[in-house]
C-alpha positions in Angstrom: 62.0 -2.8 -68.4 58.9 -5.2 -69.2 56.0 -3.7 -70.0 53.9 -4.2 -67.2 56.6 -2.2 -65.3 56.8 0.5 -67.7 52.9 0.5 -67.5 53.3 0.9 -64.2 56.1 3.3 -63.7 54.1 5.6 -65.7 51.3 5.2 -63.6 53.3 6.5 -60.6 54.6 9.5 -62.4 51.0 10.1 -63.7 49.5 10.1 -60.1 52.8 12.4 -58.4 52.3 15.0 -60.7 49.1 15.4 -59.4 50.2 15.3 -55.5 51.2 18.2 -53.5 54.9 17.8 -52.1 54.8 18.1 -47.7 56.7 19.4 -45.2 58.0 19.4 -41.9 59.9 22.0 -40.1 61.0 22.8 -36.4 60.9 18.9 -36.0 63.8 16.4 -33.5 64.2 13.5 -36.8 65.4 10.0 -35.6 66.2 8.0 -39.4 68.2 4.8 -39.5 69.6 3.5 -42.0 70.3 7.1 -43.1 74.1 6.0 -45.3 71.7 4.8 -48.0 68.5 4.4 -50.6 65.4 6.2 -48.7 66.8 6.6 -45.5 69.5 8.7 -46.8 66.9 10.5 -49.3 64.3 11.6 -46.0 67.5 12.6 -43.8 68.1 15.0 -47.0 65.0 16.4 -46.8 64.6 16.9 -43.6 68.0 18.3 -42.5 66.9 21.6 -44.3 64.2 22.8 -41.8 64.6 20.4 -39.3 67.3 19.0 -36.3 68.3 15.1 -38.0 70.1 12.2 -35.5 71.3 9.3 -38.4 71.6 6.0 -37.5 74.5 4.5 -39.5 76.7 1.5 -39.4 80.6 2.5 -40.0 80.0 3.8 -43.7 79.2 6.8 -43.4 80.6 9.0 -46.6 77.3 9.9 -47.7 75.8 11.7 -44.8 79.2 13.9 -44.1 78.9 15.3 -47.8 75.4 16.8 -47.0 76.1 17.4 -43.4 74.5 21.6 -43.0 75.6 21.3 -39.4 71.5 19.7 -38.8 72.8 16.3 -38.8 73.8 14.5 -35.7 75.5 11.0 -37.4 75.6 8.3 -35.6 77.3 4.9 -35.9 76.0 1.4 -34.7 75.6 -1.4 -36.2 72.2 -3.0 -36.0 73.2 -7.0 -35.9 75.4 -6.5 -32.5 72.9 -5.4 -31.1 74.7 -3.5 -28.9 74.2 -0.3 -28.2 76.7 2.1 -25.8 75.5 4.0 -22.5 76.7 7.3 -24.9 74.3 6.1 -27.6 71.9 5.6 -25.7 72.7 9.5 -23.6 73.1 11.1 -27.3 69.0 9.8 -28.4 67.5 10.6 -25.1 69.6 14.8 -24.9 68.6 15.0 -28.5 64.0 14.4 -27.1 63.3 12.8 -30.7 59.5 14.1 -31.8 59.6 11.5 -34.6 61.3 8.2 -35.3 61.7 6.3 -38.4 63.3 2.4 -38.7 64.2 2.4 -41.9 67.2 0.2 -41.6 66.9 -2.9 -43.4 68.6 -6.1 -45.0 67.0 -8.2 -47.4 69.7 -11.5 -46.9 70.4 -13.7 -49.4 68.7 -14.9 -52.6 68.3 -18.1 -52.0 65.5 -18.7 -48.5 63.9 -22.1 -49.6 62.7 -23.8 -46.3 65.5 -26.5 -46.9 68.7 -24.0 -46.5 67.3 -21.8 -43.9 70.7 -21.2 -41.9 69.3 -19.9 -38.4 72.5 -17.6 -37.9 71.7 -15.3 -41.1 68.3 -15.3 -39.7 68.8 -14.2 -36.2 71.4 -11.5 -38.1 67.8 -10.6 -39.8 65.9 -9.9 -36.8 68.0 -8.2 -35.4 68.6 -5.6 -38.0 64.5 -5.4 -39.6 63.4 -6.1 -35.9 64.8 -6.3 -32.7 66.5 -2.9 -33.1 63.4 -0.9 -34.4 62.2 -1.5 -30.7 65.4 -0.9 -29.4 65.2 2.4 -31.2 61.2 3.2 -29.8 62.6 1.8 -26.2 65.3 4.8 -26.0 62.8 7.3 -27.8 59.7 6.7 -25.7 62.0 7.4 -22.6 61.2 11.4 -23.3 57.7 12.2 -24.1 58.2 14.3 -26.9 57.9 11.1 -29.1 54.7 12.2 -31.6 54.8 10.1 -34.3 57.1 6.3 -35.6 57.3 4.6 -39.2 58.3 1.5 -39.4 59.6 1.0 -42.6 57.7 -2.2 -44.1 57.1 -4.1 -46.9 54.0 -5.8 -48.3 56.3 -8.4 -48.1 55.1 -9.3 -44.4 51.1 -9.4 -45.2 49.8 -12.8 -44.9 46.1 -12.4 -47.0 48.3 -11.3 -49.9 50.9 -13.9 -50.2 50.2 -15.7 -53.1 54.1 -16.7 -54.0 56.1 -18.3 -50.6 59.1 -18.5 -50.2 62.1 -15.7 -49.3 61.3 -17.2 -44.9 63.8 -14.5 -43.4 62.9 -11.7 -45.1 58.9 -11.9 -45.2 59.0 -13.6 -41.6 61.0 -10.4 -40.4 59.0 -8.1 -42.3 55.6 -9.9 -41.0 56.7 -9.3 -37.4 57.3 -5.8 -37.5 53.9 -4.9 -39.0 52.6 -7.2 -35.9 55.1 -4.7 -33.8 53.3 -2.1 -35.1 49.8 -2.9 -34.8 50.8 -3.9 -30.8 51.9 0.0 -30.3 49.3 2.0 -31.6 47.2 -0.4 -29.0 50.3 0.5 -26.4 51.2 3.8 -27.3 47.9 4.9 -28.0 46.9 7.0 -24.4 51.1 8.3 -25.2 48.6 9.9 -28.5 52.2 8.4 -30.7 51.3 7.9 -34.1 52.6 4.6 -35.9 53.2 4.8 -39.5 53.6 1.3 -40.6 54.8 1.7 -44.4 55.0 -0.4 -47.4 57.3 2.0 -49.2 56.8 0.9 -53.2 59.1 -1.0 -55.0 61.3 1.3 -54.7 65.0 0.9 -56.4 67.3 0.4 -53.6 70.5 -1.3 -53.0 67.9 -4.0 -51.4 65.6 -3.8 -54.9 68.5 -3.1 -57.9 64.7 -3.6 -60.7 62.6 -0.9 -58.9 60.4 1.2 -60.6 60.4 4.2 -58.1 63.5 6.6 -56.6 64.3 6.3 -53.5 63.4 10.5 -53.1 60.3 9.8 -54.2 59.9 7.2 -52.1 61.1 9.6 -49.5 59.1 12.5 -50.5 55.7 10.4 -50.3 56.8 9.0 -47.0 56.9 13.1 -45.8 53.8 13.5 -46.7 52.4 11.0 -44.1 53.9 12.9 -41.3 53.0 16.3 -42.9 49.4 14.8 -42.8 49.5 12.7 -39.0 46.4 11.4 -40.0 45.4 9.1 -36.5 43.4 7.4 -38.9 45.8 5.1 -40.3 48.1 4.4 -36.9 48.2 0.6 -36.4 47.7 0.3 -40.2 49.6 -1.1 -42.8 50.0 1.1 -45.7 50.9 2.3 -48.7 52.8 5.5 -49.8 50.4 6.9 -51.4 48.3 6.1 -47.7 46.1 3.1 -49.4 45.2 0.6 -46.6 46.9 -2.9 -47.1 45.5 -5.7 -45.5 48.0 -7.4 -43.2 
């Protein structure tokens, strides 16, 4: 690990020593991308005192191992963008109060302009953008929904982009950011807060060089949900609620 990364990691650890871990209880919460990384850690924490629908592809061993009776697992492959009537009805009957769009893929490492593969691009957009839109539409059919979290990335920021590249991932997260802003306007009369969160440099399958554990990032997201600050709705924020540039 380089010296800059070491300093960043120690700085993050120092900040976390002084922050109180908050929690939610008696909520109905839907988490996509629930079988790994941040999504999995969120489900683990939520299931202690809440009811959870965990959305995953067809690999659910991790979720099966932690199911305490408060987790309902729904399987769906978002890259197909097909949702059965049973899937939609399960969400409707659940009456979710919180939706967390955590499912995402980075795509291939080689994302140069000249090498864009539009089939790959379409698959990434389906998972990172179109599936969240579908889930939001399913959830707002009930009047219970009060919070939406879109797990984004600083790589979707236009103003902070200094190195270019990574077309698939950048454009998908940029669109997710725009979606979050639009939702905050269109759903304001329904009193639904939209939190668009850059979760930090998290060590996951998608980012093996990450500096932060998925567990810590999940707790930071829970803290944001618990505080439910409407002034942050429709903004791009980091895990410590700092507002980032679009």
